[in-house]
Structure formats: C-alpha cells, structure tokens
VMD Tcl script that draws the C-alpha trace (Angstrom):
set ca {
  {70.30 85.62 87.97}
  {73.59 85.68 89.90}
  {75.72 82.66 90.52}
  {74.84 82.23 94.20}
  {73.51 78.76 93.45}
  {76.80 77.62 91.95}
  {79.44 76.09 94.23}
  {82.29 78.48 94.94}
  {85.86 77.39 94.08}
  {86.82 77.29 97.76}
  {83.88 74.97 98.51}
  {84.95 72.68 95.71}
  {88.55 72.66 96.95}
  {87.48 71.77 100.49}
  {85.31 68.92 99.18}
  {88.19 67.63 97.07}
  {90.55 67.85 100.05}
  {88.13 65.79 102.16}
  {87.96 63.13 99.47}
  {91.76 63.10 99.29}
  {91.95 62.54 103.06}
  {89.64 59.53 102.70}
  {91.77 58.06 99.91}
  {94.95 58.74 101.89}
  {93.52 56.93 104.91}
  {92.97 53.76 102.89}
  {96.46 54.14 101.46}
  {97.87 54.31 104.98}
  {95.89 51.21 106.00}
  {97.35 49.41 102.98}
  {100.86 50.32 104.17}
  {100.18 48.92 107.66}
  {98.63 45.68 106.36}
  {101.35 45.03 103.78}
  {104.13 45.74 106.27}
  {106.28 46.95 103.41}
  {107.28 50.21 101.82}
  {105.44 50.77 98.54}
  {108.85 51.41 96.98}
  {108.97 47.62 96.70}
  {105.80 47.70 94.60}
  {106.63 50.88 92.70}
  {105.60 51.95 90.06}
  {102.67 49.53 90.32}
  {101.66 51.26 93.57}
  {101.26 54.62 91.80}
  {99.28 53.06 88.94}
  {97.06 51.25 91.44}
  {96.53 54.51 93.34}
  {95.51 56.25 90.13}
  {92.88 53.63 89.27}
  {91.52 53.56 92.83}
  {91.09 57.35 92.79}
  {89.65 57.26 89.27}
  {87.03 54.70 90.27}
  {86.31 56.58 93.52}
  {85.62 59.89 91.77}
  {84.17 58.39 88.59}
  {81.45 56.43 90.32}
  {80.54 59.12 92.83}
  {80.44 61.97 90.30}
  {77.91 59.96 88.27}
  {74.18 59.40 88.53}
  {74.90 56.50 90.90}
  {75.28 58.89 93.87}
  {73.52 61.88 92.29}
  {76.79 63.71 91.53}
  {78.15 63.70 95.07}
  {81.40 62.30 96.37}
  {81.65 61.93 100.13}
  {83.47 65.27 100.28}
  {80.83 67.00 98.14}
  {78.07 65.51 100.26}
  {79.63 66.92 103.44}
  {79.93 70.40 101.87}
  {76.49 70.17 100.25}
  {77.41 70.46 96.57}
  {77.05 68.18 93.55}
  {78.02 67.83 89.88}
  {75.40 68.02 87.12}
  {75.13 68.56 83.38}
  {73.92 71.83 81.84}
  {70.34 70.56 81.65}
  {70.28 69.59 85.32}
  {70.60 65.84 84.84}
  {73.25 63.77 86.56}
  {76.34 62.58 84.70}
  {76.42 59.32 82.79}
  {79.16 56.89 83.82}
  {81.15 57.68 80.66}
  {81.07 61.42 81.24}
  {81.72 61.07 84.99}
  {84.82 58.93 84.41}
  {86.08 61.27 81.66}
  {85.66 64.28 83.96}
  {87.34 62.45 86.85}
  {90.29 61.51 84.65}
  {90.94 65.18 83.85}
  {90.53 66.05 87.53}
  {93.03 63.58 89.01}
  {95.51 63.24 86.13}
  {97.76 66.14 87.30}
  {98.02 64.72 90.82}
  {99.33 61.33 89.71}
  {101.65 62.46 86.94}
  {102.98 65.66 88.52}
  {106.42 64.05 88.64}
  {107.84 62.17 85.69}
  {108.40 59.16 87.94}
  {107.90 56.45 85.34}
  {110.84 54.15 84.57}
  {112.15 54.70 81.05}
  {110.19 57.94 80.61}
  {112.47 60.30 82.55}
  {115.30 59.52 80.14}
  {113.15 60.08 77.07}
  {113.19 63.84 77.12}
  {110.53 64.51 74.49}
  {108.02 62.19 76.19}
  {108.88 63.75 79.56}
  {108.23 67.23 78.13}
  {104.89 66.11 76.70}
  {103.78 64.66 80.06}
  {104.93 67.77 81.92}
  {102.94 70.02 79.58}
  {99.85 67.83 79.84}
  {100.05 67.73 83.65}
  {100.71 71.44 84.07}
  {98.21 72.71 81.50}
  {95.39 70.44 82.66}
  {96.13 71.25 86.30}
  {96.30 75.01 85.79}
  {93.26 74.84 83.53}
  {91.20 73.13 86.23}
  {92.19 75.68 88.89}
  {92.67 78.95 86.97}
  {89.49 78.68 84.91}
  {87.44 77.73 87.96}
  {88.41 81.02 89.64}
  {88.46 83.12 86.44}
  {85.01 82.01 85.25}
  {83.08 84.16 87.72}
  {79.70 83.48 86.11}
  {79.98 79.72 85.61}
  {82.87 78.79 87.97}
  {83.91 76.03 85.59}
  {87.33 74.48 85.48}
  {88.80 73.02 82.30}
  {87.29 69.61 83.08}
  {83.85 71.23 83.48}
  {84.09 73.19 80.23}
  {85.20 70.19 78.18}
  {82.53 67.89 79.62}
  {79.83 70.61 79.88}
  {79.21 70.19 83.61}
  {78.51 72.48 86.56}
  {79.03 72.09 90.30}
  {76.03 73.44 92.19}
  {74.64 73.80 95.69}
  {71.71 71.61 96.65}
  {69.37 70.34 93.92}
  {69.05 73.48 91.80}
  {68.73 72.84 88.05}
  {70.01 75.60 85.76}
  {68.52 76.48 82.43}
  {70.33 74.97 79.46}
  {73.17 77.21 78.27}
  {72.48 79.92 80.82}
  {75.95 79.68 82.32}
  {78.79 79.80 79.82}
  {82.52 79.97 80.40}
  {84.09 83.42 80.24}
  {85.61 84.01 76.80}
  {88.21 86.28 78.37}
  {89.30 83.55 80.82}
  {89.47 80.95 78.05}
  {91.48 83.38 75.88}
  {94.01 84.01 78.69}
  {94.32 80.26 79.26}
  {94.89 79.73 75.52}
  {97.71 82.30 75.58}
  {99.28 80.46 78.52}
  {99.06 77.16 76.61}
  {100.66 78.60 73.47}
  {103.41 80.37 75.45}
  {104.33 77.24 77.44}
  {104.37 74.95 74.43}
  {106.53 77.42 72.48}
  {108.95 77.92 75.39}
  {109.36 74.17 75.91}
  {109.87 73.45 72.22}
  {112.61 76.10 72.05}
  {114.19 74.80 75.28}
  {114.06 71.19 74.07}
  {115.69 72.02 70.75}
  {118.60 73.66 72.59}
  {119.02 70.92 75.19}
  {119.05 68.12 72.64}
  {122.15 69.73 71.11}
  {123.86 70.32 74.47}
  {126.74 67.90 75.18}
  {126.32 68.15 78.97}
  {122.63 67.26 78.71}
  {123.37 64.30 76.42}
  {125.97 63.09 78.92}
  {123.42 63.39 81.76}
  {120.91 61.24 79.88}
  {123.60 58.64 79.13}
  {124.49 58.36 82.82}
  {120.83 58.10 83.84}
  {120.17 55.28 81.37}
  {123.17 53.29 82.59}
  {122.31 53.77 86.27}
  {118.71 52.71 85.61}
  {120.02 49.26 84.64}
  {121.58 48.59 88.06}
  {119.91 46.14 90.51}
  {117.28 47.70 92.82}
  {117.51 51.06 91.01}
  {113.94 52.01 90.18}
  {115.01 55.22 88.50}
  {117.93 57.66 88.52}
  {117.95 61.45 88.29}
  {121.23 63.13 87.36}
  {121.85 66.87 87.53}
  {125.08 68.22 86.09}
  {126.01 71.72 87.29}
  {128.55 73.27 84.99}
  {130.15 76.49 86.34}
  {131.11 79.35 84.09}
  {134.64 79.03 82.79}
  {137.29 81.15 84.47}
  {140.41 81.46 82.32}
  {142.39 82.98 85.20}
  {142.39 79.67 87.08}
  {144.59 76.74 86.11}
  {142.09 74.24 87.47}
  {140.35 72.37 84.65}
  {136.67 72.92 84.06}
  {135.95 69.19 84.43}
  {137.23 69.16 88.01}
  {134.76 71.91 88.95}
  {131.62 70.28 87.51}
  {129.18 69.13 90.17}
  {127.10 65.97 89.89}
  {123.94 65.74 91.96}
  {122.60 62.19 91.65}
  {119.33 60.95 93.10}
  {118.37 57.30 92.89}
  {114.95 55.87 93.69}
  {116.01 52.75 95.58}
  {113.90 49.61 95.54}
  {114.71 48.42 99.06}
  {113.74 49.81 102.46}
  {116.50 52.09 103.74}
  {117.98 52.72 107.15}
  {121.41 53.65 108.51}
  {122.41 50.01 108.85}
  {122.50 49.91 105.05}
  {125.60 52.10 104.97}
  {128.01 49.21 104.47}
  {125.61 47.11 102.46}
  {127.37 45.41 99.55}
  {124.70 46.51 97.10}
  {125.06 50.14 98.13}
  {128.81 49.95 97.80}
  {128.24 48.46 94.37}
  {126.04 51.47 93.53}
  {128.79 53.87 94.61}
  {131.37 52.13 92.45}
  {129.01 51.97 89.49}
  {128.28 55.70 89.73}
  {131.96 56.62 90.00}
  {132.65 54.43 86.99}
  {130.17 56.46 84.94}
  {131.74 59.83 85.81}
  {134.96 61.33 84.42}
  {138.05 60.22 86.36}
  {139.21 63.80 86.99}
  {136.05 64.78 88.86}
  {136.68 65.90 92.44}
  {134.83 63.47 94.75}
  {133.79 66.46 96.87}
  {131.74 67.61 93.89}
  {129.63 64.46 93.82}
  {126.49 64.09 95.93}
  {124.48 60.87 95.86}
  {121.10 60.37 97.50}
  {119.11 57.16 97.75}
  {115.38 57.81 97.97}
  {112.65 55.63 99.45}
  {109.03 56.69 99.41}
  {105.57 55.49 100.23}
  {103.67 56.47 97.11}
  {100.28 55.43 95.80}
  {99.69 58.71 94.02}
  {97.18 60.37 96.29}
  {99.36 59.87 99.37}
  {103.15 59.79 99.61}
  {106.14 60.68 101.70}
  {109.86 60.46 101.03}
  {112.87 59.25 102.97}
  {116.30 60.33 101.71}
  {119.61 58.69 102.64}
  {122.80 60.49 101.56}
  {125.72 58.32 100.47}
  {129.21 59.44 101.40}
  {131.93 59.13 98.76}
  {135.17 57.84 100.29}
  {138.62 57.01 98.93}
  {137.76 53.33 99.08}
  {135.11 53.85 96.45}
  {137.56 54.86 93.74}
}
mol new
graphics top color blue
foreach p $ca { graphics top sphere $p radius 0.5 }
foreach p [lrange $ca 0 end-1] q [lrange $ca 1 end] { graphics top cylinder $p $q radius 0.2 }
display resetview
C-alpha cells in the first residue's frame, strides 16, 4: 500500500501555519488590551507564549479533539498512534513540546543564559537539531512522512479517519542515519569551536562586557560583538584603535525618537564607553537599543541606534 493516506509534509506545514496565525491573533489582541509593549513583561511574555502554545497544541493533538488542531481540521488531517488510536494527553503534550520548542528558543534570549556560553551552545544545539529533525525527517521519510517528534512518540499524521496497521509504516533507516550524522557533526564542530573560544582573550572580554551591561537599569540583555581586524604591521595605528564594537541592548522601556536625550539613555552611553578601552575610536562603536513585541509565536522588533558624541566621553 502506498502512502496516499498519510498527510503530506506541505499539508502539515499549512495546517501548522494556520494554527500559528490563530495564536498570533490572540497575541496581537493581548498587545492592544494591555496597551504596552511586551518588552515591559519580557521574558515572562515569551514564557507565557510558550505555555499558551503548548496547551493549544497539546490539548488539540490529543483524544480530546480526535487528533485535530483547528489548522489540521481545516486541511482535513489528524494525528494518531500506530494502532490508529488517538493520543493520550501525556503523549500529545510530549509531542507538542518537541514541535514548538525550536520556535520559542530559536534565539538565546534568556537573561543570564547568553553570557553562559556552554549553556547557550547546548540550547542552540537542542533547538537546531530538534527543529531540523522535525522538518528534514518529515520530508526524507517518504514512506511514513514522520518528523523527529513523530518517530520518538510513535505517531502518524493521516488524512481522514484511516487507521493503519500496527508497524506497517516505519521511519526510513537511511533518513535516520543521515540525521544521526548531522547530529554528530554539529556536536563535534561546536565542541571544537567552544574549546577554542573559551581560550580566546577577545571572546572573554566580550563576555565580561555583556555581564556588566546586563546589570544596568532597564537593560534586559546585552549582546556584544567584537570585530578584530587582521594586524597590519605596515601601519602605525594601534590594533586596539581599529577594533569595532557592535553592541545591541534589549531595552526594557518603550522607545521613540523623543528618548534621544533621555537621562537613562545617556547613562547607558556613558556606562558602555566606560567598559571599553579608552583608545577605541568612537567611530568604531555602534550601539542599538532594541524593543520588541514578543510572546514567542508572534514578535516584531524596533531598533533605535544611539549616536556616540564627544559629550559622552
């Protein structure tokens, strides 16, 4: 029997997109009602968004709604176990966790975590490998069309009410093998990269600056990028004066142009300049304050660039 009764990956993606639109709509309504930017609630807003989405998918993927979210119902597909029964609540919530995890943790935007490099690497690997596993395996498993979350929880996404025979559809060993190679390669590459970075003086300096900036009022989190050019012995100019600092700060207050002379923002400028070497050319420093509306499944960013002037030194 061919897999015509199994939901195609594109059908599953459309259903998921429809569900995401529904969740985003409620997120937008929340923004209107609150009258505030979720940056003022962040990171609680992202955590709340995760749990809302988890409950949304967990309940609807279960036997409660016969394996159909609203998006799946529109497309005409549903989630079942190998034996044709609908998912228990435990299995539905476990599957939903693996499904939405990459979308909510695709950026290491958790205070205190971004500056702990080893934890950040672990989260990145988990997000990327689960995400690519869900998508790649779904397309690569031509006979079962199972993503990683389906394989681990032994579920199928089907059209209509068809019930497959137990064990008839198994994941492609070739696809699983390729995915395993990807996992091993990524983990190895990141371990090697981490071991080098943790001995790099520029990287250590970047982490030090980030930790200090994180302590400032209304700074939710700071990202610091240090761009170190290759040394040119023919020039008399010192290497330090050529280093570029790109600094991004997630700012916990709503931003607009009237903030330009705000005392707190001027305080931020002075605090940043205090953290950097005194011989750094101010033209090589870029500072951006970032606001965003973010509840995980729906977000947009607003960036305000700070100008470094002589008065700030």
